[in-house]
C-alpha positions in Angstrom: 12.2 12.7 -18.7 12.2 9.2 -17.1 12.4 10.7 -13.6 9.3 12.8 -14.3 7.3 9.7 -15.4 8.6 7.7 -12.4 7.7 10.6 -10.0 4.2 10.7 -11.5 3.6 7.0 -10.7 5.2 7.4 -7.2 3.1 10.4 -6.3 -0.1 8.7 -7.4 0.8 5.6 -5.3 1.5 7.7 -2.2 -1.8 9.6 -2.6 -3.8 6.3 -2.9 -1.9 4.8 0.0 -2.7 7.8 2.2 -6.4 7.5 1.3 -6.4 3.8 2.1 -4.6 4.4 5.5 -7.1 7.2 6.4 -10.0 4.8 5.6 -8.5 2.1 7.8 -7.9 4.5 10.6 -11.4 5.9 10.4 -12.7 2.3 10.8 -10.1 1.5 13.5 -8.6 -1.2 11.4 -5.0 -2.1 10.8 -5.8 -4.0 7.5 -8.5 -4.1 4.9 -8.9 -7.8 5.4 -11.0 -7.1 8.5 -13.3 -4.7 6.7 -16.8 -5.8 5.6 -16.3 -4.0 2.2 -13.0 -5.7 1.4 -14.2 -7.0 -2.0 -16.3 -4.0 -2.8 -14.1 -1.1 -1.9 -13.2 1.6 -4.5 -10.4 3.0 -2.3 -8.7 -0.4 -2.1 -9.3 -1.1 -5.7 -7.7 2.3 -6.7 -4.7 1.6 -4.4 -4.1 -1.9 -5.9 -4.3 -0.3 -9.4 -1.8 2.4 -8.3 0.6 -0.3 -7.0 0.3 -2.2 -10.3 0.8 1.1 -12.4 3.8 2.1 -10.3 5.4 -1.2 -10.9 4.7 -1.3 -14.6 4.9 2.4 -15.2 1.6 2.3 -17.0 2.6 -0.3 -19.5 0.8 -3.6 -19.8 2.8 -6.6 -19.0 6.0 -6.8 -17.0 7.2 -4.9 -14.0 10.3 -2.8 -13.3 12.1 -3.8 -10.1 
């Protein structure tokens, strides 16, 4: 069962990463830091949340490394 839960977080992270990379590519950017919407970007915010969720497996608090 743990593998299924881990896979869920990993798949979500990969999906959000792909969306972020597509956005960067569409704006001809290699990083979000050069984007004018850096602090107001839903795509980036969702990616950051997916990274956090994948590290914590949806739990509040510590991370699994």
